[in-house]
N, C-alpha and C positions, 0 to 999 in steps of 0.2 A: 400180244395183246397188247393193242391202245394204248398210247401213251402221248398224252398233251404236250406237246413243244409249241413253245412260242416263238415268234421272230421277232427277232432284236435288230436295231442299227449296230452293222461292222462297218466304220469307217463308212465310205462312200456306197458301200451296199449291206444288205440285207444277210442273215444266217440264222442257225440254231443252232443252238449244243442239244446232242443227245443224251440222253441219260445214261449212267455210268454202267447199270445195270443191263444197257441193248446192248453197249459198246464191248463190256464183258461178256458178255452169252455168245454178242460175233463176231470177237477179237478181233476188231478195229481200232486200229492204234494210230497214236501220232504220225499222220504225215504220209498215211493211205489214201489212196484215188478213189472215192465214189464218182460215180454217175447216176446225174438224176434225167430218170426219163418219163414225159408225159404219157400217160395212159389215160384211157379213158373214164377212170375211177380215180385220178387224183395224178400224183407226183411218186412214182417209186427210185430208192434210191440201193442202186448195188457197183457191188464190185467187178462187175464182167460187164467190157463196153463193147456195146451194141452193136458195132459196126462189124467186130470181130467176129461175131455170130451170123452177122452178114455172108462172112468172107469164107468162114468154114463150112457154111451152108453151098456158096457156089465152088468151093473146093472139090465140096465132097462131089456136086450135080458132075463137073467135069471131072472127075477119077474117075467116074463108073462110067461115063462117056468113050472114054478115052483110055480106058485102063488095058486093052494091047498096044497100045503106044506106050504107054505111059514105062509099064512092064520091060517092053524092045530096049526103050534109052535105059535103064537099067542095070543091063548087061553089059 
């Protein structure tokens, strides 16, 4: 459900405060790291590092291509 969030000046930066109901439901706690990703439809806040997802895709492609070599190295 969309929530209206106001952008406020925080020191030399701008910041937003997430509603308590949202942080409780999503289990976001003080000190957690979120990534802001620009999308075609706006900004996405996610706890998942987008660079990690890309690295995993590259790993999976390489592990399929070099499956036999990796199997022999594991022995």
